[in-house]
C-alpha positions as CSV (number, residue, x, y, z in Angstrom):
1,X,52.2,14.8,-20.1
2,X,49.6,12.4,-20.3
3,X,49.6,9.2,-18.1
4,X,49.2,6.5,-20.9
5,X,49.1,3.7,-18.5
6,X,47.6,0.3,-20.0
7,X,44.7,-2.0,-19.6
8,X,45.5,-3.9,-16.3
9,X,44.4,-7.2,-18.6
10,X,46.2,-6.9,-21.8
11,X,48.4,-4.0,-23.0
12,X,46.4,-2.1,-25.1
13,X,45.5,1.9,-23.7
14,X,43.4,2.3,-21.2
15,X,38.8,3.2,-22.3
16,X,38.6,7.0,-20.8
17,X,38.5,7.2,-16.6
18,X,38.4,3.7,-16.0
19,X,41.8,1.2,-16.1
20,X,40.6,-1.3,-19.0
21,X,40.8,-0.9,-22.4
22,X,37.7,-1.0,-24.7
23,X,37.3,-4.0,-25.3
24,X,37.6,-5.1,-21.6
25,X,35.5,-2.6,-19.7
26,X,32.7,-3.7,-22.0
27,X,33.4,-7.2,-21.3
28,X,33.4,-5.9,-17.6
29,X,30.3,-4.7,-17.6
30,X,28.1,-6.9,-18.6
31,X,29.4,-9.5,-16.2
32,X,28.5,-6.0,-14.0
33,X,24.9,-6.1,-15.5
34,X,24.0,-9.9,-15.8
35,X,25.5,-11.1,-11.8
36,X,23.2,-8.0,-11.1
37,X,20.0,-10.2,-12.7
38,X,21.2,-13.4,-11.2
39,X,20.4,-11.7,-7.7
40,X,17.7,-10.4,-8.4
41,X,16.2,-13.2,-9.7
42,X,17.3,-15.3,-6.0
43,X,16.1,-12.7,-4.3
44,X,12.9,-13.6,-6.1
45,X,13.3,-17.6,-5.9
46,X,13.6,-16.8,-2.9
47,X,9.9,-15.0,-1.6
48,X,7.1,-16.7,-1.8
49,X,3.6,-15.6,-2.2
50,X,2.4,-12.3,-1.4
51,X,6.1,-11.0,-1.0
52,X,6.9,-11.4,-4.6
53,X,4.4,-9.1,-5.2
54,X,5.1,-5.4,-4.7
55,X,4.0,-3.9,-1.7
56,X,1.8,-1.6,-3.5
57,X,0.2,-4.5,-5.5
58,X,-0.6,-5.5,-2.2
59,X,-1.9,-2.6,-1.0
60,X,-4.2,-2.3,-3.3
61,X,-5.1,-5.6,-2.9
62,X,-5.8,-4.7,0.5
63,X,-7.4,-2.2,-0.4
64,X,-10.4,-3.6,-2.2
65,X,-11.0,-6.3,0.7
66,X,-11.2,-3.7,3.5
67,X,-13.7,-1.6,1.7
68,X,-15.6,-4.4,0.9
69,X,-16.1,-6.0,4.9
70,X,-16.6,-2.1,6.1
71,X,-19.4,-1.7,3.7
72,X,-20.7,-5.5,4.1
73,X,-19.9,-5.5,7.9
74,X,-23.2,-3.9,8.9
75,X,-25.2,-4.2,5.6
76,X,-29.2,-5.8,6.2
77,X,-29.6,-9.2,5.1
78,X,-30.7,-7.6,1.6
79,X,-27.4,-5.9,1.4
80,X,-28.5,-2.0,2.3
81,X,-26.6,0.3,4.8
82,X,-26.5,3.6,6.2
83,X,-24.0,5.9,4.9
84,X,-22.2,7.2,8.2
85,X,-22.7,10.6,7.6
86,X,-26.3,11.7,5.4
87,X,-28.2,8.5,6.8
88,X,-28.8,8.0,3.4
89,X,-29.5,3.8,2.7
90,X,-28.6,2.7,-0.2
91,X,-26.7,-1.6,-1.2
92,X,-23.4,-2.1,-0.3
93,X,-21.8,-2.1,-3.2
94,X,-23.3,1.1,-4.7
95,X,-21.4,2.8,-1.5
96,X,-17.7,3.4,-0.9
97,X,-15.8,2.9,2.7
98,X,-15.0,6.9,3.8
99,X,-12.4,7.2,6.5
100,X,-11.6,10.1,8.4
101,X,-7.5,10.4,7.9
102,X,-7.0,9.9,4.6
103,X,-3.7,7.7,3.3
104,X,-3.4,7.8,6.9
105,X,-4.6,4.2,8.8
106,X,-6.2,2.7,6.2
107,X,-5.7,-0.4,6.9
108,X,-7.5,0.4,10.2
109,X,-11.5,-0.2,11.0
110,X,-11.7,2.7,13.2
111,X,-11.0,5.2,10.4
112,X,-13.2,3.6,8.5
113,X,-17.1,3.7,7.9
114,X,-20.0,3.5,5.2
115,X,-20.4,6.4,3.1
116,X,-22.3,7.3,0.2
117,X,-20.7,8.8,-3.2
118,X,-21.6,11.6,-2.3
119,X,-20.8,12.0,0.6
120,X,-18.0,10.6,-0.5
121,X,-16.3,11.8,-3.0
122,X,-19.1,15.2,-3.7
123,X,-18.6,16.8,-0.2
124,X,-15.4,15.3,0.3
125,X,-15.6,12.9,2.9
126,X,-18.5,15.3,5.0
127,X,-14.7,15.6,7.4
128,X,-17.3,18.0,9.8
129,X,-20.4,15.3,10.2
130,X,-18.0,12.3,10.0
131,X,-16.2,13.7,13.1
132,X,-19.1,15.1,15.4
133,X,-20.4,11.2,15.1
134,X,-17.5,9.4,16.0
135,X,-17.4,12.1,19.3
136,X,-21.4,10.6,20.1
137,X,-20.2,6.8,18.5
138,X,-17.5,6.7,20.1
139,X,-16.6,9.4,22.3
140,X,-13.7,12.2,22.5
141,X,-11.1,10.3,24.6
142,X,-11.7,7.4,22.1
143,X,-12.4,10.2,18.7
144,X,-8.0,12.2,19.6
145,X,-6.8,8.6,20.7
146,X,-8.0,8.1,16.7
147,X,-6.0,11.2,15.9
148,X,-3.6,10.5,17.5
149,X,-2.7,7.4,15.5
150,X,-3.1,8.8,12.6
151,X,0.0,11.0,13.8
152,X,1.8,9.2,14.5
153,X,1.4,7.0,11.9
154,X,4.2,4.0,10.6
155,X,3.9,2.6,6.2
156,X,2.4,-1.1,6.2
157,X,5.2,-3.6,5.9
158,X,4.3,-6.6,3.6
159,X,4.0,-9.0,6.4
160,X,1.3,-6.4,8.1
161,X,-0.2,-6.6,4.3
162,X,-0.2,-9.9,4.3
163,X,-1.6,-11.0,7.3
164,X,-4.9,-8.1,7.0
165,X,-5.5,-9.6,4.2
166,X,-5.6,-13.5,5.0
167,X,-8.1,-11.6,8.6
168,X,-10.2,-10.0,6.0
169,X,-10.7,-13.1,3.3
170,X,-11.6,-15.3,6.6
171,X,-14.1,-11.8,8.1
172,X,-15.6,-11.9,4.9
173,X,-15.8,-15.4,4.4
174,X,-18.4,-15.7,7.1
175,X,-19.8,-13.1,6.0
């Protein structure tokens, strides 16, 4: 025999596998959806500035600033800078900020150097020459620490990214 228990709100038959009739089930779902929207609005209203943006948007902003900082900090007064891996000299706007370890330490200056488009894009970063130059310039222990740090990498948190953005804006404005 089929259990025909009535709706817990009224005496109508229950809807599907719920304890409510169709009308009360629909109203319950609308209230639940509205509560979820209101909670989201309340969360957003409590946040300020950087927190309103998503982590991905913040990373994009931070990367643009970091790339500009890396390319401009070693440029001469005319804006020309030398590629770290092939010694090509071009204006900083025609260069890239290349990574030794990509997707890790993306906002760590130790991991980033100026590279021409040929080395960075077409030759996949010239990582062998990049590594040799890092060891030559900073030493083997420093290089090994960079590799260890990249291996222990944790994603940047939103407050960390926000602090990096503020710091980079200050550095770039002082150039």
